[in-house]
PyMOL CGO cylinders between C-alpha atoms (Angstrom):
from pymol import cmd
from pymol.cgo import CYLINDER

trace = [
    CYLINDER, 0.00, 0.00, 0.00, 2.78, 2.41, 0.90, 0.3, 1, 1, 1, 1, 1, 1,
    CYLINDER, 2.78, 2.41, 0.90, 4.50, 1.67, -2.42, 0.3, 1, 1, 1, 1, 1, 1,
    CYLINDER, 4.50, 1.67, -2.42, 1.26, 2.34, -4.36, 0.3, 1, 1, 1, 1, 1, 1,
    CYLINDER, 1.26, 2.34, -4.36, 0.67, 5.55, -2.40, 0.3, 1, 1, 1, 1, 1, 1,
    CYLINDER, 0.67, 5.55, -2.40, 4.21, 6.73, -3.16, 0.3, 1, 1, 1, 1, 1, 1,
    CYLINDER, 4.21, 6.73, -3.16, 3.80, 5.90, -6.85, 0.3, 1, 1, 1, 1, 1, 1,
    CYLINDER, 3.80, 5.90, -6.85, 0.52, 7.88, -7.00, 0.3, 1, 1, 1, 1, 1, 1,
    CYLINDER, 0.52, 7.88, -7.00, 2.15, 10.80, -5.19, 0.3, 1, 1, 1, 1, 1, 1,
    CYLINDER, 2.15, 10.80, -5.19, 5.11, 10.84, -7.59, 0.3, 1, 1, 1, 1, 1, 1,
    CYLINDER, 5.11, 10.84, -7.59, 2.80, 10.65, -10.61, 0.3, 1, 1, 1, 1, 1, 1,
    CYLINDER, 2.80, 10.65, -10.61, 0.73, 13.53, -9.23, 0.3, 1, 1, 1, 1, 1, 1,
    CYLINDER, 0.73, 13.53, -9.23, 3.87, 15.64, -8.68, 0.3, 1, 1, 1, 1, 1, 1,
    CYLINDER, 3.87, 15.64, -8.68, 4.62, 15.40, -12.40, 0.3, 1, 1, 1, 1, 1, 1,
    CYLINDER, 4.62, 15.40, -12.40, 1.20, 16.84, -13.13, 0.3, 1, 1, 1, 1, 1, 1,
    CYLINDER, 1.20, 16.84, -13.13, 1.38, 19.69, -10.57, 0.3, 1, 1, 1, 1, 1, 1,
    CYLINDER, 1.38, 19.69, -10.57, 3.42, 22.84, -10.05, 0.3, 1, 1, 1, 1, 1, 1,
    CYLINDER, 3.42, 22.84, -10.05, 4.96, 22.65, -6.57, 0.3, 1, 1, 1, 1, 1, 1,
    CYLINDER, 4.96, 22.65, -6.57, 4.62, 26.37, -5.71, 0.3, 1, 1, 1, 1, 1, 1,
    CYLINDER, 4.62, 26.37, -5.71, 0.98, 26.90, -6.73, 0.3, 1, 1, 1, 1, 1, 1,
    CYLINDER, 0.98, 26.90, -6.73, -0.44, 23.37, -6.61, 0.3, 1, 1, 1, 1, 1, 1,
    CYLINDER, -0.44, 23.37, -6.61, -1.92, 23.92, -10.09, 0.3, 1, 1, 1, 1, 1, 1,
    CYLINDER, -1.92, 23.92, -10.09, -1.56, 21.69, -13.15, 0.3, 1, 1, 1, 1, 1, 1,
    CYLINDER, -1.56, 21.69, -13.15, 1.78, 21.59, -14.92, 0.3, 1, 1, 1, 1, 1, 1,
    CYLINDER, 1.78, 21.59, -14.92, 1.96, 23.45, -18.21, 0.3, 1, 1, 1, 1, 1, 1,
    CYLINDER, 1.96, 23.45, -18.21, 2.28, 20.22, -20.23, 0.3, 1, 1, 1, 1, 1, 1,
    CYLINDER, 2.28, 20.22, -20.23, -0.79, 18.70, -18.56, 0.3, 1, 1, 1, 1, 1, 1,
    CYLINDER, -0.79, 18.70, -18.56, -2.74, 21.95, -19.12, 0.3, 1, 1, 1, 1, 1, 1,
    CYLINDER, -2.74, 21.95, -19.12, -1.76, 22.04, -22.82, 0.3, 1, 1, 1, 1, 1, 1,
    CYLINDER, -1.76, 22.04, -22.82, -3.10, 18.48, -23.21, 0.3, 1, 1, 1, 1, 1, 1,
    CYLINDER, -3.10, 18.48, -23.21, -6.39, 19.48, -21.57, 0.3, 1, 1, 1, 1, 1, 1,
    CYLINDER, -6.39, 19.48, -21.57, -6.61, 22.56, -23.81, 0.3, 1, 1, 1, 1, 1, 1,
    CYLINDER, -6.61, 22.56, -23.81, -6.07, 20.46, -26.96, 0.3, 1, 1, 1, 1, 1, 1,
    CYLINDER, -6.07, 20.46, -26.96, -8.80, 18.04, -25.85, 0.3, 1, 1, 1, 1, 1, 1,
    CYLINDER, -8.80, 18.04, -25.85, -11.17, 20.93, -25.12, 0.3, 1, 1, 1, 1, 1, 1,
    CYLINDER, -11.17, 20.93, -25.12, -10.58, 22.45, -28.58, 0.3, 1, 1, 1, 1, 1, 1,
    CYLINDER, -10.58, 22.45, -28.58, -11.27, 19.05, -30.20, 0.3, 1, 1, 1, 1, 1, 1,
    CYLINDER, -11.27, 19.05, -30.20, -14.40, 18.47, -28.10, 0.3, 1, 1, 1, 1, 1, 1,
    CYLINDER, -14.40, 18.47, -28.10, -15.72, 21.98, -28.70, 0.3, 1, 1, 1, 1, 1, 1,
    CYLINDER, -15.72, 21.98, -28.70, -15.13, 21.69, -32.44, 0.3, 1, 1, 1, 1, 1, 1,
    CYLINDER, -15.13, 21.69, -32.44, -16.97, 18.35, -32.63, 0.3, 1, 1, 1, 1, 1, 1,
    CYLINDER, -16.97, 18.35, -32.63, -19.86, 19.36, -30.36, 0.3, 1, 1, 1, 1, 1, 1,
    CYLINDER, -19.86, 19.36, -30.36, -20.11, 23.02, -31.42, 0.3, 1, 1, 1, 1, 1, 1,
    CYLINDER, -20.11, 23.02, -31.42, -19.80, 24.28, -27.88, 0.3, 1, 1, 1, 1, 1, 1,
    CYLINDER, -19.80, 24.28, -27.88, -18.03, 27.21, -26.36, 0.3, 1, 1, 1, 1, 1, 1,
    CYLINDER, -18.03, 27.21, -26.36, -15.27, 27.42, -23.77, 0.3, 1, 1, 1, 1, 1, 1,
    CYLINDER, -15.27, 27.42, -23.77, -13.13, 30.23, -22.41, 0.3, 1, 1, 1, 1, 1, 1,
    CYLINDER, -13.13, 30.23, -22.41, -9.40, 30.67, -21.91, 0.3, 1, 1, 1, 1, 1, 1,
    CYLINDER, -9.40, 30.67, -21.91, -8.00, 33.16, -19.42, 0.3, 1, 1, 1, 1, 1, 1,
    CYLINDER, -8.00, 33.16, -19.42, -4.45, 34.40, -19.02, 0.3, 1, 1, 1, 1, 1, 1,
    CYLINDER, -4.45, 34.40, -19.02, -3.77, 36.04, -15.66, 0.3, 1, 1, 1, 1, 1, 1,
    CYLINDER, -3.77, 36.04, -15.66, -0.65, 37.83, -14.50, 0.3, 1, 1, 1, 1, 1, 1,
    CYLINDER, -0.65, 37.83, -14.50, 0.22, 38.95, -11.01, 0.3, 1, 1, 1, 1, 1, 1,
    CYLINDER, 0.22, 38.95, -11.01, 0.80, 42.69, -11.23, 0.3, 1, 1, 1, 1, 1, 1,
    CYLINDER, 0.80, 42.69, -11.23, 4.22, 44.03, -10.33, 0.3, 1, 1, 1, 1, 1, 1,
    CYLINDER, 4.22, 44.03, -10.33, 4.79, 43.03, -6.71, 0.3, 1, 1, 1, 1, 1, 1,
    CYLINDER, 4.79, 43.03, -6.71, 4.40, 45.71, -4.10, 0.3, 1, 1, 1, 1, 1, 1,
    CYLINDER, 4.40, 45.71, -4.10, 7.44, 46.99, -2.25, 0.3, 1, 1, 1, 1, 1, 1,
    CYLINDER, 7.44, 46.99, -2.25, 6.65, 44.85, 0.80, 0.3, 1, 1, 1, 1, 1, 1,
    CYLINDER, 6.65, 44.85, 0.80, 6.60, 41.69, -1.37, 0.3, 1, 1, 1, 1, 1, 1,
    CYLINDER, 6.60, 41.69, -1.37, 9.95, 42.61, -2.95, 0.3, 1, 1, 1, 1, 1, 1,
    CYLINDER, 9.95, 42.61, -2.95, 11.35, 43.18, 0.55, 0.3, 1, 1, 1, 1, 1, 1,
    CYLINDER, 11.35, 43.18, 0.55, 10.34, 39.61, 1.50, 0.3, 1, 1, 1, 1, 1, 1,
    CYLINDER, 10.34, 39.61, 1.50, 12.29, 38.24, -1.49, 0.3, 1, 1, 1, 1, 1, 1,
    CYLINDER, 12.29, 38.24, -1.49, 11.68, 34.85, -3.07, 0.3, 1, 1, 1, 1, 1, 1,
    CYLINDER, 11.68, 34.85, -3.07, 9.86, 33.48, -0.02, 0.3, 1, 1, 1, 1, 1, 1,
    CYLINDER, 9.86, 33.48, -0.02, 7.32, 36.31, -0.21, 0.3, 1, 1, 1, 1, 1, 1,
    CYLINDER, 7.32, 36.31, -0.21, 6.79, 35.66, -3.90, 0.3, 1, 1, 1, 1, 1, 1,
    CYLINDER, 6.79, 35.66, -3.90, 6.27, 31.94, -3.15, 0.3, 1, 1, 1, 1, 1, 1,
    CYLINDER, 6.27, 31.94, -3.15, 3.61, 32.85, -0.59, 0.3, 1, 1, 1, 1, 1, 1,
    CYLINDER, 3.61, 32.85, -0.59, 1.81, 34.94, -3.23, 0.3, 1, 1, 1, 1, 1, 1,
    CYLINDER, 1.81, 34.94, -3.23, 2.04, 32.07, -5.77, 0.3, 1, 1, 1, 1, 1, 1,
    CYLINDER, 2.04, 32.07, -5.77, 0.58, 29.65, -3.22, 0.3, 1, 1, 1, 1, 1, 1,
    CYLINDER, 0.58, 29.65, -3.22, -2.27, 32.08, -2.48, 0.3, 1, 1, 1, 1, 1, 1,
    CYLINDER, -2.27, 32.08, -2.48, -2.99, 32.54, -6.19, 0.3, 1, 1, 1, 1, 1, 1,
    CYLINDER, -2.99, 32.54, -6.19, -3.07, 28.76, -6.63, 0.3, 1, 1, 1, 1, 1, 1,
    CYLINDER, -3.07, 28.76, -6.63, -5.54, 28.40, -3.75, 0.3, 1, 1, 1, 1, 1, 1,
    CYLINDER, -5.54, 28.40, -3.75, -7.76, 31.14, -5.16, 0.3, 1, 1, 1, 1, 1, 1,
    CYLINDER, -7.76, 31.14, -5.16, -7.73, 29.60, -8.65, 0.3, 1, 1, 1, 1, 1, 1,
    CYLINDER, -7.73, 29.60, -8.65, -8.50, 26.11, -7.34, 0.3, 1, 1, 1, 1, 1, 1,
    CYLINDER, -8.50, 26.11, -7.34, -11.27, 27.49, -5.12, 0.3, 1, 1, 1, 1, 1, 1,
    CYLINDER, -11.27, 27.49, -5.12, -12.73, 29.68, -7.87, 0.3, 1, 1, 1, 1, 1, 1,
    CYLINDER, -12.73, 29.68, -7.87, -13.02, 27.07, -10.60, 0.3, 1, 1, 1, 1, 1, 1,
    CYLINDER, -13.02, 27.07, -10.60, -15.04, 23.90, -11.09, 0.3, 1, 1, 1, 1, 1, 1,
    CYLINDER, -15.04, 23.90, -11.09, -13.68, 20.36, -11.24, 0.3, 1, 1, 1, 1, 1, 1,
    CYLINDER, -13.68, 20.36, -11.24, -14.13, 20.31, -15.04, 0.3, 1, 1, 1, 1, 1, 1,
    CYLINDER, -14.13, 20.31, -15.04, -12.02, 23.48, -15.43, 0.3, 1, 1, 1, 1, 1, 1,
    CYLINDER, -12.02, 23.48, -15.43, -8.23, 23.52, -15.50, 0.3, 1, 1, 1, 1, 1, 1,
    CYLINDER, -8.23, 23.52, -15.50, -5.67, 26.00, -14.18, 0.3, 1, 1, 1, 1, 1, 1,
    CYLINDER, -5.67, 26.00, -14.18, -1.90, 26.09, -14.53, 0.3, 1, 1, 1, 1, 1, 1,
    CYLINDER, -1.90, 26.09, -14.53, 1.07, 28.26, -13.72, 0.3, 1, 1, 1, 1, 1, 1,
    CYLINDER, 1.07, 28.26, -13.72, 2.76, 29.36, -16.94, 0.3, 1, 1, 1, 1, 1, 1,
    CYLINDER, 2.76, 29.36, -16.94, 5.80, 31.13, -15.47, 0.3, 1, 1, 1, 1, 1, 1,
    CYLINDER, 5.80, 31.13, -15.47, 6.94, 33.27, -12.53, 0.3, 1, 1, 1, 1, 1, 1,
    CYLINDER, 6.94, 33.27, -12.53, 3.85, 35.53, -12.50, 0.3, 1, 1, 1, 1, 1, 1,
    CYLINDER, 3.85, 35.53, -12.50, 1.53, 34.14, -15.17, 0.3, 1, 1, 1, 1, 1, 1,
    CYLINDER, 1.53, 34.14, -15.17, -1.32, 31.65, -15.03, 0.3, 1, 1, 1, 1, 1, 1,
    CYLINDER, -1.32, 31.65, -15.03, -3.82, 30.14, -17.47, 0.3, 1, 1, 1, 1, 1, 1,
    CYLINDER, -3.82, 30.14, -17.47, -7.38, 28.99, -16.80, 0.3, 1, 1, 1, 1, 1, 1,
    CYLINDER, -7.38, 28.99, -16.80, -9.57, 26.89, -19.07, 0.3, 1, 1, 1, 1, 1, 1,
    CYLINDER, -9.57, 26.89, -19.07, -13.29, 27.25, -18.33, 0.3, 1, 1, 1, 1, 1, 1,
    CYLINDER, -13.29, 27.25, -18.33, -15.04, 24.31, -19.98, 0.3, 1, 1, 1, 1, 1, 1,
    CYLINDER, -15.04, 24.31, -19.98, -18.44, 24.94, -21.57, 0.3, 1, 1, 1, 1, 1, 1,
    CYLINDER, -18.44, 24.94, -21.57, -18.44, 28.59, -20.49, 0.3, 1, 1, 1, 1, 1, 1,
    CYLINDER, -18.44, 28.59, -20.49, -19.15, 31.60, -22.70, 0.3, 1, 1, 1, 1, 1, 1,
    CYLINDER, -19.15, 31.60, -22.70, -17.32, 34.90, -22.77, 0.3, 1, 1, 1, 1, 1, 1,
    CYLINDER, -17.32, 34.90, -22.77, -19.77, 36.81, -20.54, 0.3, 1, 1, 1, 1, 1, 1,
    CYLINDER, -19.77, 36.81, -20.54, -19.85, 34.10, -17.86, 0.3, 1, 1, 1, 1, 1, 1,
    CYLINDER, -19.85, 34.10, -17.86, -16.07, 33.77, -17.97, 0.3, 1, 1, 1, 1, 1, 1,
    CYLINDER, -16.07, 33.77, -17.97, -15.69, 37.53, -17.55, 0.3, 1, 1, 1, 1, 1, 1,
    CYLINDER, -15.69, 37.53, -17.55, -18.05, 37.52, -14.58, 0.3, 1, 1, 1, 1, 1, 1,
    CYLINDER, -18.05, 37.52, -14.58, -16.22, 34.65, -12.87, 0.3, 1, 1, 1, 1, 1, 1,
    CYLINDER, -16.22, 34.65, -12.87, -12.79, 36.17, -13.47, 0.3, 1, 1, 1, 1, 1, 1,
    CYLINDER, -12.79, 36.17, -13.47, -13.95, 39.57, -12.24, 0.3, 1, 1, 1, 1, 1, 1,
    CYLINDER, -13.95, 39.57, -12.24, -14.98, 37.86, -9.01, 0.3, 1, 1, 1, 1, 1, 1,
    CYLINDER, -14.98, 37.86, -9.01, -11.57, 36.18, -8.82, 0.3, 1, 1, 1, 1, 1, 1,
    CYLINDER, -11.57, 36.18, -8.82, -9.83, 39.50, -9.51, 0.3, 1, 1, 1, 1, 1, 1,
    CYLINDER, -9.83, 39.50, -9.51, -11.70, 41.06, -6.59, 0.3, 1, 1, 1, 1, 1, 1,
    CYLINDER, -11.70, 41.06, -6.59, -10.80, 38.16, -4.29, 0.3, 1, 1, 1, 1, 1, 1,
    CYLINDER, -10.80, 38.16, -4.29, -7.13, 38.53, -5.24, 0.3, 1, 1, 1, 1, 1, 1,
    CYLINDER, -7.13, 38.53, -5.24, -7.22, 42.27, -4.55, 0.3, 1, 1, 1, 1, 1, 1,
    CYLINDER, -7.22, 42.27, -4.55, -8.61, 41.69, -1.07, 0.3, 1, 1, 1, 1, 1, 1,
    CYLINDER, -8.61, 41.69, -1.07, -6.54, 38.60, -0.21, 0.3, 1, 1, 1, 1, 1, 1,
    CYLINDER, -6.54, 38.60, -0.21, -4.07, 39.10, 2.62, 0.3, 1, 1, 1, 1, 1, 1,
    CYLINDER, -4.07, 39.10, 2.62, -1.09, 36.75, 2.64, 0.3, 1, 1, 1, 1, 1, 1,
    CYLINDER, -1.09, 36.75, 2.64, 0.84, 36.57, 5.89, 0.3, 1, 1, 1, 1, 1, 1,
    CYLINDER, 0.84, 36.57, 5.89, 4.56, 36.02, 5.51, 0.3, 1, 1, 1, 1, 1, 1,
    CYLINDER, 4.56, 36.02, 5.51, 7.40, 36.86, 7.86, 0.3, 1, 1, 1, 1, 1, 1,
    CYLINDER, 7.40, 36.86, 7.86, 5.02, 38.72, 10.16, 0.3, 1, 1, 1, 1, 1, 1,
    CYLINDER, 5.02, 38.72, 10.16, 3.93, 41.03, 7.35, 0.3, 1, 1, 1, 1, 1, 1,
    CYLINDER, 3.93, 41.03, 7.35, 0.69, 41.27, 5.42, 0.3, 1, 1, 1, 1, 1, 1,
    CYLINDER, 0.69, 41.27, 5.42, 1.30, 40.94, 1.69, 0.3, 1, 1, 1, 1, 1, 1,
    CYLINDER, 1.30, 40.94, 1.69, -1.30, 41.89, -0.89, 0.3, 1, 1, 1, 1, 1, 1,
    CYLINDER, -1.30, 41.89, -0.89, -1.43, 41.41, -4.65, 0.3, 1, 1, 1, 1, 1, 1,
    CYLINDER, -1.43, 41.41, -4.65, -3.55, 42.18, -7.69, 0.3, 1, 1, 1, 1, 1, 1,
    CYLINDER, -3.55, 42.18, -7.69, -3.89, 40.50, -11.08, 0.3, 1, 1, 1, 1, 1, 1,
    CYLINDER, -3.89, 40.50, -11.08, -4.52, 41.53, -14.66, 0.3, 1, 1, 1, 1, 1, 1,
    CYLINDER, -4.52, 41.53, -14.66, -6.56, 39.11, -16.78, 0.3, 1, 1, 1, 1, 1, 1,
    CYLINDER, -6.56, 39.11, -16.78, -7.34, 38.61, -20.44, 0.3, 1, 1, 1, 1, 1, 1,
    CYLINDER, -7.34, 38.61, -20.44, -10.36, 36.49, -21.42, 0.3, 1, 1, 1, 1, 1, 1,
    CYLINDER, -10.36, 36.49, -21.42, -11.03, 34.91, -24.83, 0.3, 1, 1, 1, 1, 1, 1,
    CYLINDER, -11.03, 34.91, -24.83, -13.50, 32.27, -25.99, 0.3, 1, 1, 1, 1, 1, 1,
    CYLINDER, -13.50, 32.27, -25.99, -13.59, 29.52, -28.54, 0.3, 1, 1, 1, 1, 1, 1,
    CYLINDER, -13.59, 29.52, -28.54, -15.04, 29.83, -31.17, 0.3, 1, 1, 1, 1, 1, 1,
    CYLINDER, -15.04, 29.83, -31.17, -16.29, 33.42, -30.79, 0.3, 1, 1, 1, 1, 1, 1,
    CYLINDER, -16.29, 33.42, -30.79, -12.93, 35.17, -30.50, 0.3, 1, 1, 1, 1, 1, 1,
    CYLINDER, -12.93, 35.17, -30.50, -10.79, 32.53, -32.23, 0.3, 1, 1, 1, 1, 1, 1,
    CYLINDER, -10.79, 32.53, -32.23, -11.14, 29.54, -34.51, 0.3, 1, 1, 1, 1, 1, 1,
    CYLINDER, -11.14, 29.54, -34.51, -7.99, 27.64, -33.48, 0.3, 1, 1, 1, 1, 1, 1,
    CYLINDER, -7.99, 27.64, -33.48, -5.91, 27.01, -30.39, 0.3, 1, 1, 1, 1, 1, 1,
    CYLINDER, -5.91, 27.01, -30.39, -3.16, 29.33, -31.64, 0.3, 1, 1, 1, 1, 1, 1,
    CYLINDER, -3.16, 29.33, -31.64, -5.61, 32.14, -32.42, 0.3, 1, 1, 1, 1, 1, 1,
    CYLINDER, -5.61, 32.14, -32.42, -7.23, 31.64, -29.02, 0.3, 1, 1, 1, 1, 1, 1,
    CYLINDER, -7.23, 31.64, -29.02, -3.91, 32.02, -27.19, 0.3, 1, 1, 1, 1, 1, 1,
    CYLINDER, -3.91, 32.02, -27.19, -3.07, 35.11, -29.26, 0.3, 1, 1, 1, 1, 1, 1,
    CYLINDER, -3.07, 35.11, -29.26, -6.47, 36.70, -28.53, 0.3, 1, 1, 1, 1, 1, 1,
    CYLINDER, -6.47, 36.70, -28.53, -6.07, 35.94, -24.84, 0.3, 1, 1, 1, 1, 1, 1,
    CYLINDER, -6.07, 35.94, -24.84, -2.54, 37.40, -24.86, 0.3, 1, 1, 1, 1, 1, 1,
    CYLINDER, -2.54, 37.40, -24.86, -3.81, 40.60, -26.56, 0.3, 1, 1, 1, 1, 1, 1,
    CYLINDER, -3.81, 40.60, -26.56, -6.59, 40.96, -23.98, 0.3, 1, 1, 1, 1, 1, 1,
    CYLINDER, -6.59, 40.96, -23.98, -4.07, 40.49, -21.15, 0.3, 1, 1, 1, 1, 1, 1,
    CYLINDER, -4.07, 40.49, -21.15, -1.78, 43.11, -22.71, 0.3, 1, 1, 1, 1, 1, 1,
    CYLINDER, -1.78, 43.11, -22.71, -4.71, 45.53, -22.76, 0.3, 1, 1, 1, 1, 1, 1,
    CYLINDER, -4.71, 45.53, -22.76, -5.50, 44.79, -19.09, 0.3, 1, 1, 1, 1, 1, 1,
    CYLINDER, -5.50, 44.79, -19.09, -1.85, 45.54, -18.22, 0.3, 1, 1, 1, 1, 1, 1,
    CYLINDER, -1.85, 45.54, -18.22, -1.93, 48.69, -20.36, 0.3, 1, 1, 1, 1, 1, 1,
    CYLINDER, -1.93, 48.69, -20.36, -4.89, 49.86, -18.29, 0.3, 1, 1, 1, 1, 1, 1,
    CYLINDER, -4.89, 49.86, -18.29, -2.71, 49.64, -15.19, 0.3, 1, 1, 1, 1, 1, 1,
    CYLINDER, -2.71, 49.64, -15.19, -3.34, 46.06, -14.07, 0.3, 1, 1, 1, 1, 1, 1,
    CYLINDER, -3.34, 46.06, -14.07, -5.96, 44.87, -11.58, 0.3, 1, 1, 1, 1, 1, 1,
    CYLINDER, -5.96, 44.87, -11.58, -8.34, 44.65, -14.52, 0.3, 1, 1, 1, 1, 1, 1,
    CYLINDER, -8.34, 44.65, -14.52, -10.17, 41.97, -16.55, 0.3, 1, 1, 1, 1, 1, 1,
    CYLINDER, -10.17, 41.97, -16.55, -10.29, 42.60, -20.32, 0.3, 1, 1, 1, 1, 1, 1,
    CYLINDER, -10.29, 42.60, -20.32, -12.25, 40.68, -22.95, 0.3, 1, 1, 1, 1, 1, 1,
    CYLINDER, -12.25, 40.68, -22.95, -10.77, 39.69, -26.30, 0.3, 1, 1, 1, 1, 1, 1,
    CYLINDER, -10.77, 39.69, -26.30, -12.37, 41.10, -29.43, 0.3, 1, 1, 1, 1, 1, 1,
    CYLINDER, -12.37, 41.10, -29.43, -15.25, 39.03, -30.80, 0.3, 1, 1, 1, 1, 1, 1,
    CYLINDER, -15.25, 39.03, -30.80, -14.92, 37.90, -34.41, 0.3, 1, 1, 1, 1, 1, 1,
    CYLINDER, -14.92, 37.90, -34.41, -17.85, 38.72, -36.68, 0.3, 1, 1, 1, 1, 1, 1,
    CYLINDER, -17.85, 38.72, -36.68, -18.89, 36.60, -39.67, 0.3, 1, 1, 1, 1, 1, 1,
    CYLINDER, -18.89, 36.60, -39.67, -16.27, 38.19, -41.94, 0.3, 1, 1, 1, 1, 1, 1,
    CYLINDER, -16.27, 38.19, -41.94, -13.54, 36.93, -39.54, 0.3, 1, 1, 1, 1, 1, 1,
    CYLINDER, -13.54, 36.93, -39.54, -12.41, 40.39, -38.51, 0.3, 1, 1, 1, 1, 1, 1,
    CYLINDER, -12.41, 40.39, -38.51, -12.16, 41.05, -34.75, 0.3, 1, 1, 1, 1, 1, 1,
    CYLINDER, -12.16, 41.05, -34.75, -14.39, 43.82, -33.36, 0.3, 1, 1, 1, 1, 1, 1,
]
cmd.load_cgo(trace, "trace")
């Protein structure tokens, strides 16, 4: 039993990011490919969100890497708590995350991510006897309304995130919706 438990734990570690507890990028990419295939076959919508922790506040920088790890862990908890079992979240890099919202349209995804953005802005992370706060910028795109392929979807999401950052962070921005002629609006 102990051997089986250890094997399951090691297998799970390969699928999870240690700092945030979220899916690994490779596992997330597999889930995203499956969701694109399923949505194409069944003509259903899903949303992709890119989130980035805004530039850390001075008190987080003062805490160094350990403070940043505490923020990553908090972001992971908030993402796991704010998504359903059928959704997927992963850490992309030092400050960036991705969320796949299965069977969810653009308006619903925006509403859910706005709620998550608010929770992040009010979250207090205790580390080294100090209260650390953080905010996030988010870009939201949907398949097939804002993009017709996985690559286009990621690009639309990236553009929406760039716009949220341009607006000063702590903001959720929607990707442009494609009209019948294929041009984004």
